[in-house]
Kinemage of the C-alpha trace (Angstrom):
@kinemage 1
@onewidth
@group {chain A} dominant
@subgroup {mainchain}
@vectorlist {calphas} color= white
{ca unk a 1} P -39.840 -146.781 4.793
{ca unk a 2} L -39.670 -143.005 4.733
{ca unk a 3} L -36.234 -141.632 3.562
{ca unk a 4} L -34.893 -138.763 5.730
{ca unk a 5} L -33.061 -136.265 3.660
{ca unk a 6} L -29.820 -134.659 4.881
{ca unk a 7} L -31.276 -131.325 6.019
{ca unk a 8} L -33.834 -132.975 8.130
{ca unk a 9} L -31.320 -135.337 9.527
{ca unk a 10} L -29.039 -132.337 10.447
{ca unk a 11} L -32.093 -130.544 12.054
{ca unk a 12} L -32.749 -133.809 14.141
{ca unk a 13} L -29.215 -133.928 15.307
{ca unk a 14} L -29.284 -130.270 16.252
{ca unk a 15} L -32.312 -130.695 18.457
{ca unk a 16} L -31.104 -133.732 20.077
{ca unk a 17} L -27.742 -132.284 20.725
{ca unk a 18} L -29.300 -129.010 22.129
{ca unk a 19} L -31.461 -131.016 24.435
{ca unk a 20} L -28.495 -133.048 25.632
{ca unk a 21} L -26.744 -129.779 26.363
{ca unk a 22} L -29.719 -128.194 28.171
{ca unk a 23} L -30.086 -131.393 30.325
{ca unk a 24} L -26.219 -131.751 30.824
{ca unk a 25} L -26.618 -135.443 31.391
{ca unk a 26} L -25.629 -138.632 29.265
{ca unk a 27} L -27.683 -141.475 29.212
{ca unk a 28} L -25.454 -143.999 30.753
{ca unk a 29} L -24.951 -142.111 33.945
{ca unk a 30} L -21.108 -142.320 33.966
{ca unk a 31} L -20.762 -139.218 36.083
{ca unk a 32} L -22.063 -138.487 39.534
{ca unk a 33} L -22.291 -135.257 41.330
{ca unk a 34} L -22.090 -134.866 45.254
{ca unk a 35} L -24.308 -133.025 45.980
{ca unk a 36} L -26.422 -133.025 42.798
{ca unk a 37} L -27.874 -129.714 43.406
{ca unk a 38} L -26.614 -126.696 45.530
{ca unk a 39} L -28.404 -123.566 47.059
{ca unk a 40} L -25.882 -120.935 48.039
{ca unk a 41} L -26.099 -117.529 49.434
{ca unk a 42} L -24.747 -114.815 47.217
{ca unk a 43} L -21.080 -114.375 48.150
{ca unk a 44} L -20.723 -117.452 50.070
{ca unk a 45} L -18.306 -120.423 49.051
{ca unk a 46} L -19.588 -123.572 47.307
{ca unk a 47} L -17.786 -126.931 46.369
{ca unk a 48} L -19.059 -129.969 44.407
{ca unk a 49} L -17.432 -133.300 43.637
{ca unk a 50} L -17.828 -134.921 40.377
{ca unk a 51} L -17.024 -138.754 40.261
{ca unk a 52} L -16.581 -140.796 37.066
{ca unk a 53} L -17.420 -144.570 36.946
{ca unk a 54} L -15.815 -145.451 33.720
{ca unk a 55} L -12.313 -145.319 32.018
{ca unk a 56} L -11.634 -141.868 30.503
{ca unk a 57} L -8.861 -139.904 28.818
{ca unk a 58} L -9.470 -136.792 31.061
{ca unk a 59} L -12.204 -135.000 32.986
{ca unk a 60} L -13.017 -131.387 33.960
{ca unk a 61} L -15.459 -128.719 34.929
{ca unk a 62} L -16.715 -126.042 32.548
{ca unk a 63} L -18.009 -123.128 34.446
{ca unk a 64} L -18.224 -119.228 34.039
{ca unk a 65} L -16.060 -118.970 37.158
{ca unk a 66} L -13.131 -121.253 38.581
{ca unk a 67} L -13.610 -123.777 35.889
{ca unk a 68} L -11.260 -126.798 36.308
{ca unk a 69} L -9.213 -127.681 33.097
{ca unk a 70} L -9.202 -131.288 31.834
{ca unk a 71} L -7.250 -133.552 34.192
{ca unk a 72} L -6.120 -137.157 33.533
{ca unk a 73} L -5.628 -140.085 35.807
{ca unk a 74} L -8.282 -139.096 38.437
{ca unk a 75} L -11.740 -140.619 39.419
{ca unk a 76} L -13.174 -137.412 40.928
{ca unk a 77} L -12.718 -133.725 40.436
{ca unk a 78} L -13.935 -130.840 42.711
{ca unk a 79} L -15.295 -127.537 41.328
{ca unk a 80} L -14.771 -125.026 44.159
{ca unk a 81} L -15.606 -121.219 44.452
{ca unk a 82} L -14.540 -119.180 47.495
{ca unk a 83} L -17.163 -116.601 46.890
{ca unk a 84} L -20.023 -117.020 44.368
{ca unk a 85} L -21.220 -113.899 43.032
{ca unk a 86} L -22.699 -114.887 39.460
{ca unk a 87} L -26.551 -115.229 39.649
{ca unk a 88} L -27.293 -117.574 36.688
{ca unk a 89} L -24.750 -120.407 35.968
{ca unk a 90} L -24.892 -124.049 35.108
{ca unk a 91} L -21.408 -125.691 35.696
{ca unk a 92} L -20.888 -128.893 33.482
{ca unk a 93} L -18.654 -131.783 34.717
{ca unk a 94} L -17.495 -133.739 31.755
{ca unk a 95} L -15.177 -136.883 30.955
{ca unk a 96} L -13.733 -137.811 27.599
{ca unk a 97} L -14.023 -141.456 26.641
{ca unk a 98} L -12.046 -142.791 23.747
{ca unk a 99} L -14.279 -143.964 20.992
{ca unk a 100} L -17.523 -143.138 22.909
{ca unk a 101} L -19.641 -140.264 23.560
{ca unk a 102} L -18.502 -137.752 26.189
{ca unk a 103} L -19.805 -138.153 29.608
{ca unk a 104} L -21.617 -134.900 30.951
{ca unk a 105} L -23.398 -134.038 34.114
{ca unk a 106} L -24.771 -130.420 34.625
{ca unk a 107} L -25.107 -129.061 38.237
{ca unk a 108} L -28.089 -127.230 39.355
{ca unk a 109} L -27.209 -124.051 41.128
{ca unk a 110} L -29.435 -121.710 43.036
{ca unk a 111} L -28.021 -118.488 44.075
{ca unk a 112} L -30.132 -116.537 46.604
{ca unk a 113} L -30.120 -113.170 48.412
{ca unk a 114} L -32.306 -111.959 51.217
{ca unk a 115} L -34.193 -108.626 50.504
{ca unk a 116} L -32.676 -105.355 51.409
{ca unk a 117} L -35.940 -104.400 52.973
{ca unk a 118} L -39.582 -105.160 53.355
{ca unk a 119} L -42.038 -102.583 54.063
{ca unk a 120} L -45.912 -101.891 53.995
{ca unk a 121} L -47.873 -98.788 53.516
{ca unk a 122} L -51.328 -97.656 52.590
{ca unk a 123} L -51.703 -96.510 48.882
{ca unk a 124} L -54.371 -94.037 49.909
{ca unk a 125} L -53.178 -90.679 50.920
{ca unk a 126} L -54.922 -90.581 54.330
{ca unk a 127} L -54.026 -91.004 57.756
{ca unk a 128} L -57.341 -92.700 58.678
{ca unk a 129} L -59.771 -95.068 57.028
{ca unk a 130} L -63.585 -94.990 56.978
{ca unk a 131} L -65.556 -98.022 57.974
{ca unk a 132} L -67.028 -99.912 54.893
{ca unk a 133} L -64.798 -98.220 52.325
{ca unk a 134} L -62.172 -100.260 50.349
{ca unk a 135} L -58.488 -99.547 50.681
{ca unk a 136} L -55.065 -100.959 49.106
{ca unk a 137} L -52.251 -101.827 51.352
{ca unk a 138} L -48.835 -102.101 49.358
{ca unk a 139} L -45.963 -104.535 50.389
{ca unk a 140} L -42.613 -103.490 48.944
{ca unk a 141} L -39.713 -105.832 48.834
{ca unk a 142} L -36.315 -104.580 47.632
{ca unk a 143} L -33.625 -106.555 45.784
{ca unk a 144} L -34.590 -110.289 46.435
{ca unk a 145} L -33.296 -113.321 44.431
{ca unk a 146} L -34.552 -115.623 43.022
{ca unk a 147} L -37.857 -114.067 42.588
{ca unk a 148} L -39.543 -117.231 41.277
{ca unk a 149} L -39.053 -118.793 44.775
{ca unk a 150} L -40.775 -116.003 46.505
{ca unk a 151} L -44.069 -115.975 48.383
{ca unk a 152} L -45.506 -112.783 49.854
{ca unk a 153} L -47.552 -113.364 53.000
{ca unk a 154} L -49.908 -110.838 54.593
{ca unk a 155} L -50.671 -111.012 58.191
{ca unk a 156} L -53.379 -109.143 60.286
{ca unk a 157} L -51.828 -109.209 63.789
{ca unk a 158} L -50.406 -112.695 64.060
{ca unk a 159} L -53.126 -114.253 61.777
{ca unk a 160} L -52.106 -115.043 58.009
{ca unk a 161} L -54.781 -113.561 55.674
{ca unk a 162} L -53.351 -113.827 52.358
{ca unk a 163} L -50.655 -115.638 50.319
{ca unk a 164} L -49.524 -113.823 47.051
{ca unk a 165} L -47.492 -115.356 44.202
{ca unk a 166} L -49.010 -113.014 41.712
{ca unk a 167} L -46.952 -110.079 42.794
{ca unk a 168} L -45.626 -107.370 40.365
{ca unk a 169} L -42.000 -107.207 39.462
{ca unk a 170} L -40.616 -103.696 39.222
{ca unk a 171} L -38.783 -102.256 36.129
{ca unk a 172} L -40.605 -104.769 33.883
{ca unk a 173} L -38.244 -107.501 34.725
{ca unk a 174} L -39.131 -111.159 34.137
{ca unk a 175} L -40.488 -113.306 36.982
{ca unk a 176} L -37.850 -115.787 35.857
{ca unk a 177} L -35.107 -113.438 36.535
{ca unk a 178} L -32.269 -114.898 38.428
{ca unk a 179} L -30.662 -111.709 39.596
{ca unk a 180} L -32.185 -109.623 42.450
{ca unk a 181} L -35.352 -107.701 41.567
{ca unk a 182} L -37.783 -105.562 43.603
{ca unk a 183} L -41.481 -106.552 43.805
{ca unk a 184} L -44.705 -105.229 45.166
{ca unk a 185} L -47.765 -106.922 46.482
{ca unk a 186} L -51.367 -105.360 47.045
{ca unk a 187} L -53.779 -106.404 49.627
{ca unk a 188} L -57.286 -105.026 49.385
{ca unk a 189} L -59.178 -104.328 52.827
{ca unk a 190} L -62.661 -103.196 53.782
{ca unk a 191} L -62.175 -102.272 57.380
{ca unk a 192} L -64.967 -102.315 60.196
{ca unk a 193} L -65.045 -100.604 63.429
{ca unk a 194} L -63.495 -103.782 64.944
{ca unk a 195} L -60.427 -103.141 62.810
{ca unk a 196} L -59.575 -99.843 64.443
{ca unk a 197} L -55.880 -100.216 65.725
{ca unk a 198} L -55.397 -103.460 63.786
{ca unk a 199} L -51.777 -104.150 62.605
{ca unk a 200} L -50.953 -105.304 58.979
{ca unk a 201} L -47.690 -106.512 58.027
{ca unk a 202} L -46.241 -108.537 55.047
{ca unk a 203} L -43.365 -111.161 54.829
{ca unk a 204} L -41.136 -112.100 52.009
{ca unk a 205} L -40.429 -115.929 52.084
{ca unk a 206} L -37.993 -117.774 49.955
{ca unk a 207} L -38.693 -121.382 49.628
{ca unk a 208} L -35.628 -122.898 48.317
{ca unk a 209} L -36.334 -126.660 48.725
{ca unk a 210} L -34.651 -129.231 51.132
{ca unk a 211} L -31.051 -127.912 50.086
{ca unk a 212} L -31.957 -124.357 51.116
{ca unk a 213} L -32.223 -122.695 54.616
{ca unk a 214} L -34.472 -124.576 57.026
{ca unk a 215} L -36.900 -123.206 57.978
{ca unk a 216} L -37.469 -121.144 54.722
{ca unk a 217} L -35.737 -117.664 54.722
{ca unk a 218} L -38.289 -115.039 55.694
{ca unk a 219} L -38.129 -111.139 56.345
{ca unk a 220} L -41.214 -109.410 57.836
{ca unk a 221} L -42.147 -105.752 57.640
{ca unk a 222} L -42.746 -103.353 60.414
{ca unk a 223} L -46.543 -103.394 61.156
{ca unk a 224} L -48.718 -100.755 59.772
{ca unk a 225} L -51.324 -99.654 62.325
{ca unk a 226} L -54.608 -98.542 60.902
{ca unk a 227} L -57.084 -96.108 62.258
{ca unk a 228} L -60.711 -96.577 61.494
{ca unk a 229} L -63.308 -93.930 61.759
{ca unk a 230} L -66.954 -94.943 62.122
{ca unk a 231} L -70.289 -93.244 62.887
{ca unk a 232} L -71.527 -92.982 66.322
{ca unk a 233} L -73.768 -95.599 67.975
{ca unk a 234} L -76.005 -94.465 70.774
{ca unk a 235} L -76.159 -96.657 73.838
{ca unk a 236} L -79.901 -98.028 74.025
{ca unk a 237} L -82.012 -95.718 76.182
{ca unk a 238} L -85.506 -95.744 77.591
{ca unk a 239} L -88.002 -94.333 75.171
{ca unk a 240} L -90.485 -93.151 77.555
{ca unk a 241} L -89.951 -90.915 80.720
{ca unk a 242} L -92.488 -89.904 83.334
{ca unk a 243} L -91.720 -86.746 85.250
{ca unk a 244} L -93.757 -85.280 88.027
{ca unk a 245} L -94.721 -81.805 87.307
{ca unk a 246} L -92.649 -79.052 89.086
{ca unk a 247} L -89.944 -81.838 89.618
{ca unk a 248} L -86.502 -82.400 87.791
{ca unk a 249} L -85.283 -85.357 85.918
{ca unk a 250} L -82.210 -86.236 83.897
{ca unk a 251} L -81.869 -87.345 80.405
{ca unk a 252} L -78.644 -89.306 79.937
{ca unk a 253} L -77.195 -90.240 76.614
{ca unk a 254} L -73.937 -91.886 75.781
{ca unk a 255} L -72.526 -92.952 72.345
{ca unk a 256} L -69.356 -94.581 70.793
{ca unk a 257} L -67.808 -93.448 67.614
{ca unk a 258} L -64.598 -92.499 66.105
{ca unk a 259} L -63.754 -89.611 66.205
{ca unk a 260} L -65.467 -89.295 69.539
{ca unk a 261} L -68.860 -87.754 68.817
{ca unk a 262} L -70.361 -84.613 69.875
{ca unk a 263} L -73.515 -85.441 71.963
{ca unk a 264} L -76.513 -82.949 72.272
{ca unk a 265} L -80.038 -83.253 73.436
{ca unk a 266} L -82.681 -81.395 71.222
{ca unk a 267} L -86.287 -80.540 71.401
{ca unk a 268} L -88.302 -79.358 68.357
{ca unk a 269} L -85.047 -78.963 66.436
{ca unk a 270} L -83.439 -76.588 69.185
{ca unk a 271} L -80.242 -77.564 70.917
{ca unk a 272} L -80.483 -77.898 74.690
{ca unk a 273} L -77.581 -77.137 77.022
{ca unk a 274} L -75.996 -80.614 77.275
{ca unk a 275} L -72.850 -81.552 79.293
{ca unk a 276} L -71.330 -84.987 78.843
{ca unk a 277} L -74.487 -86.177 77.181
{ca unk a 278} L -76.693 -85.079 80.224
{ca unk a 279} L -79.576 -82.682 80.146
{ca unk a 280} L -81.569 -82.040 83.311
{ca unk a 281} L -85.259 -81.386 82.886
{ca unk a 282} L -86.764 -78.817 85.250
{ca unk a 283} L -90.051 -77.274 85.789
{ca unk a 284} L -89.760 -74.838 83.144
{ca unk a 285} L -89.457 -77.594 80.448
{ca unk a 286} L -92.203 -78.927 78.320
{ca unk a 287} L -93.395 -82.226 77.485
{ca unk a 288} L -92.508 -83.715 74.005
{ca unk a 289} L -89.989 -85.697 72.182
{ca unk a 290} L -86.455 -85.094 73.292
{ca unk a 291} L -83.921 -86.253 70.817
{ca unk a 292} L -80.321 -87.274 71.560
{ca unk a 293} L -78.005 -86.501 68.666
{ca unk a 294} L -74.601 -88.036 68.451
{ca unk a 295} L -72.630 -86.665 65.513
{ca unk a 296} L -69.002 -86.914 64.184
{ca unk a 297} L -67.300 -86.494 60.637
{ca unk a 298} L -68.566 -89.933 59.550
{ca unk a 299} L -72.255 -89.744 60.481
{ca unk a 300} L -75.123 -88.982 62.840
{ca unk a 301} L -77.165 -91.318 65.057
{ca unk a 302} L -80.380 -90.080 66.859
{ca unk a 303} L -82.657 -91.598 69.492
{ca unk a 304} L -85.782 -89.976 70.870
{ca unk a 305} L -87.307 -90.067 74.393
{ca unk a 306} L -90.875 -89.179 74.917
{ca unk a 307} L -91.273 -87.056 78.155
{ca unk a 308} L -94.648 -86.937 79.907
{ca unk a 309} L -95.398 -84.666 82.920
{ca unk a 310} L -97.774 -85.973 85.349
{ca unk a 311} L -99.441 -84.139 88.343
{ca unk a 312} L -98.469 -85.119 91.728
{ca unk a 313} L -101.165 -86.813 93.786
{ca unk a 314} L -103.783 -84.582 95.526
{ca unk a 315} L -104.309 -84.229 99.332
{ca unk a 316} L -107.335 -86.495 99.295
{ca unk a 317} L -105.437 -89.051 97.146
{ca unk a 318} L -102.521 -88.904 99.699
{ca unk a 319} L -105.118 -89.425 102.531
{ca unk a 320} L -106.559 -92.432 100.703
{ca unk a 321} L -103.168 -93.836 100.035
{ca unk a 322} L -102.241 -93.396 103.896
{ca unk a 323} L -105.375 -95.316 104.877
{ca unk a 324} L -104.837 -98.032 102.206
{ca unk a 325} L -101.241 -98.530 103.533
{ca unk a 326} L -102.439 -98.638 107.235
{ca unk a 327} L -105.135 -101.314 106.255
{ca unk a 328} L -102.582 -103.276 104.510
{ca unk a 329} L -100.044 -103.153 107.465
{ca unk a 330} L -103.048 -103.987 109.893
{ca unk a 331} L -104.100 -106.918 107.626
{ca unk a 332} L -100.556 -108.225 107.688
{ca unk a 333} L -100.126 -107.824 111.357
{ca unk a 334} L -103.459 -109.772 112.042
{ca unk a 335} L -102.376 -112.693 109.639
{ca unk a 336} L -98.915 -112.822 111.558
{ca unk a 337} L -100.683 -112.949 114.995
{ca unk a 338} L -103.171 -115.815 113.869
{ca unk a 339} L -100.265 -117.760 112.491
{ca unk a 340} L -98.390 -117.508 115.871
{ca unk a 341} L -101.571 -118.535 117.785
{ca unk a 342} L -102.083 -121.395 115.501
{ca unk a 343} L -98.435 -122.480 115.927
{ca unk a 344} L -98.868 -122.273 119.741
{ca unk a 345} L -102.025 -124.488 119.776
{ca unk a 346} L -100.134 -127.130 117.688
{ca unk a 347} L -97.280 -127.115 120.064
{ca unk a 348} L -99.546 -127.602 123.060
{ca unk a 349} L -101.519 -130.472 121.416
{ca unk a 350} L -98.169 -132.168 120.729
{ca unk a 351} L -97.026 -131.906 124.334
{ca unk a 352} L -100.422 -133.329 125.651
{ca unk a 353} L -100.160 -136.280 123.257
{ca unk a 354} L -96.693 -136.967 124.519
{ca unk a 355} L -97.855 -136.847 128.309
{ca unk a 356} L -100.690 -139.207 127.530
{ca unk a 357} L -98.313 -141.741 126.024
{ca unk a 358} L -96.170 -141.758 129.031
């Protein structure tokens, strides 16, 4: 059998005693707290009863505020504070038993405070964003406690897009800090043109368990409205246009972009007088590739229309066309007359059959 020396024995006693102090409980459960855990808003009142289930020579509460001195001849004792303003405390109820170990039960106390403010901003010094680029949104939460119960939620409109528990505590304070701290959370976004006008917001939520506020305490920021700039996109147009010589025709081009694009028609690199995306081709123009160019600060989009001039039909061609038209009309008229006559014969035959039957 191993012999424990006195130094090691004292060390074991110290460790066991420290663990008992930290747990604040005795093995035989001779004390009971009602409630066993409290969650209280900073500055609010709190009261907890401690009941003893064994004979004792006196019981009391040890606490950094409003402790209760040892009292004899009672079976329960109340620890009561009218306004709790201490952030980190572990009140201890105890009862002395003659010839036995002291009864101890430590109360779990969580003191919370809603944030002073919750705000969201863009970390990039710009009033607008460019489609396809990455940006950082920052949520700042001022003076909230306890930070270890905080969840930061990010929303796009009414849709939850991210939950953050890996936020940054300001002033290098520990994330186990009981007193109020300020924290920040970062959301990375890569906006598209569909996000133009979208609203982002963040929410600080304190989840304090069943003893805490239900539903959990939450404070949301004012939404941040983002503007997304994107290159123009031209509405699809016909790529081939036939124009009768000495006649006019219209080239029409429209495009969507942000900022609104400048739209111009071009021929052989030269700008043509364009108004609202429209250029009118006249008899002085030439055939060729006419290009619609939509341009804004983000980019350029171009589409090309090939314009071909055709000669109007000659006099002989017009005569042939008239004759062919007359022939077609005549053929249709003859066909209609034949059909009507056939229908009339069928009707007469039906009538004769009916008379014969009578």
